[in-house]
N, C-alpha and C positions, 0 to 999 in steps of 0.2 A: 414235304411232297414226295421228294426222291425216295425216302424211306417207305412211304406208302405204296409207291409202285413196285418197289423190291419186295415188300411184304405181300402184296397182292399176287405177284408172280410165284413167289416161293410158296405161298399158301396152297397153290394148285399146281404142283410140278407135273402131274399127269396131263392136265390141260395144256400146259406149256409144251411138253415134248410131243403130244399128239398133235397140236397145232403146227409145230415145226415139221413133223413128218408129213402132214397133210400139205403144207406148203411146198415142201421139196418134191413130193410125188406129183403135185399139180404142175410144177415146173418141167418135170421129166415128161409128162403127157404133152404139155404145151410145145415142147421142143420139136415135136412132130411137124408143127405147121411150117417150120422154116425149110424142110426138105420136100414137103408135099408138092409145091409148084415145079420142082425139078423132076419129081416123079411123074408128072402129068404135063409134059411140055406143049401138047397139042390143045390143052384146055385153057380158055380165056380166064382172067382174074374174076370176072363176074360168075362164070359158070362154076369155077372152083369154090368161090365163096358160097354160092347158092347151094351147091352139092353138100358141102360140109355142114351148113347151118340148117338145111332142110332135115338132114339126118338128126342133128341135135334136137330140133323141134319135134320130130317124130318120136324119138326115144323119151323126151320130157313128156309128151302128151300120153304116151303109154304108160309111163310111170305114175302119172296123175290118176289115170283110169284105174290102175291096179291098186293104188294106195287107198282111194276113197275115204281119206280122213276129213274130219270136220273143218280143217283149216285148208282143205285142197283148193278152194276157189278164192281168188283175191277180190278185194273190193276194186271199184273203179279207179281209186286214186293209187292203190298198190299196183294195178295193172299198167296204169300210165308210168309209174316209176320203173317198173320192169322193162317196159318198151323204150323208154329213154336210155336206160343203162345198157339195154341190149345193143343199141346203136353205137354207144361209146366204146363198149368192151368186146363187141362180137361182130356184127355185120359190117358196120363202118370201119372198125379197126382192121378186121382181117382183109377187107377189100383194098384198103390202102397199103397193107403189108404185102399182099400178094402182087399188086401192081408194082410195088417197089422192087420186089424180088425179081419179077420179070424184066424190069428195066435196068437193075444194077446188079443182078446176081444175089446170092443168098448171104454172103458173109458180111458185107458192109451193113445192109438193113438189120441183120441180126445184132450187130454190135451197137447200132443206134437204138434199137429196142432194148438192148442190154443196159442203156443208161437209165431206164425206168426205175430200177431199185434206188438209184442216188436221189432222183427227184421225189420219189414217194417217201424216203427216208427223211429227207429235208422238210417236206411239206407236211408229213404225218407224225413228226416227233411228239411223244407225250410231254405234256407241260412239265411233269416233275422230273424228267430225265435231262440231265446236262448235256450240252453239246460235246464236252470233252469225252463223255462216255461213248458217244457215237463216232468220234473222230477216227479211231483206229480202223473200224469197219469201212467207213466212207473212203479213207485214204487207200486202203488195200484194194478195194473195189475200183476206185478211179485209176489206180496204177495198172491193175489187170486190163481194164478197158483201153487204156492208153497203149499198152503193149499189143493187145490183140488188134486194135485199130491200125497200128502202124504195120503189123504183119499183113493184115487183110488188104489195106490200101496198096501195099507193095504188090500183093498177088493181083489185085483188081487192075493195077496199072499194066500188067502184062496180058490181060485178057482182051480179046477183040471186041470191046464194047464201045459203042458210039458215045462220045463225050456228053452230048445233050441227054441221051437216054440215061447215062449213069447219074448225072446230077439231078435229073427229073426223079430218078429212083430215090436218091438221097432225100430230096424234098418230101416225097410221099412217105418215106420211113419216118421222117421227123414228125410229120402230121399224125402217123399212126402212133408214135410215141406219146405225143400230146394227148391223144384220144384215150389211150389206155391208162395213162397217168391219172387223168380225171376220173375214169371208171373206177380205179382202185381206191381213190379217196372217197368218192361219193358212195360206192357199194359198201365199203367198210362202215361208213357213217350210218347208212340205212339199216344194215344188220344189227348194229349195236343199239340203234333206236327201236328196233323191233325184235327183241329177244325171244318173243313168242312164236316167231316164224322160224322153222328149222332150215338148215342149209340146203336140204334137199328140196323142200317146198319152194324156196326162193329160186333155186337153180331151174326147177321145172317151169316156174313162171316166166323166168328170163328165156329159158329154151324155147317155149312156145311163142313168145313175142319175137325171138330171133328167127325161128323158123318161118313165121308168117312174113316177116320183113324180107327174108332171103328169097322166099317164093315170089313175092311181088317184084323184087329186084330181078329175078331171072325171067319173069313173064314180060317185063317191059324192056329189059336190055340184054338178056341172055341169048344163047344160040338156040336155033330151032331144034327139036328133038331128032330130025332126020340127020342134022349136022353132027350132033352128039354121037348118035348111033354109028356114024360112019367113021369115027376116029379110030386110029390104030391103038391098040391096047385099051379098048373100051372096058374090058374086065378089070384091069389094074386101076383104071381111072375111078370106076364105081367103088372098088375096094378102098382106095385112098379116101375117097369122100365120106364113106361110111365110117371107116376106122377113125378119121380125124373128127368127125362129127360126134361119135360116141365117146372116143377116148379124150381127145384134146378139147372137145366141147362139154358133154354132159358130165362125165366122170371128173375131169379136171376142175370144172366149176363147182361141183360139190365139195371137192377137196379144198379148193381155194376159199369158199364161203365158210367152211369149217375153220380154216386157219384164220380168217378175217374176224370170226366170232371170238376166238380164243386168244389171239395175240394182238399187240398194238400194231397200228398201221405202219410204223417205221420198221418194226421187225419183220412184218409181211413183205415190206418193200425190198429188204435185204434178201429174203428168200427167193425173190423173183430171179436173182442171179442164176439160179438152178436152170431156168428156162434157157438162158444164154448158153450155159455149159452143155446142156443136152442138145440144144439146137445145133451147136457147133460139132458136137460128136456125131450127130446123125448125118450132118451135111458132109463131114469128112468121110464117114462110113460109105455114104452113097457115092461119093466121088472117088472112092478107092485110094485116098491119099492119107498120109500121116501129118498130124500137126507139126509145125516148125517148133524149134526149141523155145522161141518167145511165146508161142501160143500155149505150150506146156506150162511155162512159167506163169502166164496170165491165168491159166485155169487154177494153178496153186494158189495164186493171190486171191482169186474169187472164193475159193474154198476157205482160206484163212479169213477173209472178210466176213463170210457167213458165221464162222466160229466166234469171231470177235464181236459181231452184233449180238449173237445169242448170249454171250457172256455180259455184254453191256445191259441187257434187258432182264437178266435174271435178278 
């Protein structure tokens, strides 16, 4: 079976490397969501979640209208699947993450989310791939996370954050991590069961479901329009919502679905590390600080972990 896995991957090297590139680019776009709450401090978690995902839904609906393909409309069962996965991987996940960042800052939630690659690799390992092949990538990633967690917890201890708020933020980040891990596994399984559905079509369906859910969330629990319009920096807030909706929502989802169709779940899981790397990069850039030596080393370990996992899956 191991030989069969290797033969399948080597038989389509273009698909392997295009899938890897798509997964890494998705991570680069997803990294924006970790700094977005810091760029919009006056916006509540609900309003930020709604703004981002309504933008996602709007661009997905527009893309469907322009495509007019014969597979453009999902069946009721497909629509239900898209709705459920949109809650796990989009609206619900990001609401939890945004609240976690508001409560505990960006660094610790980023690192908790950064454990997703390990869980997805462990739970999504192909049957024919030996654990010994995955071990180097897992160990490198775990070592990088340990280093980064130590540095970030040290920084967080010096911040004027209320203890209850901090640990509540940690709990929310853990819930977000569990939600997206479930999404990654279920979404990959759905795409592999339905090869006739393109990554773009599936993204558009999930995007519309996400946009509708986010609109309902805002209508019932969001701020009134006059409150939003009175915010300082309303133009920047609108730009952040639109950019993260289109970039970290629609474009990143298409790239991730492409990677999920072309790669094994465990390799996709390893590529999620790029989200952590870019999220920390954007966070440091926004804060105007340089990473500590331990954080540089952790980034190197993350990169080596990705390379080791790619080698294991070839």
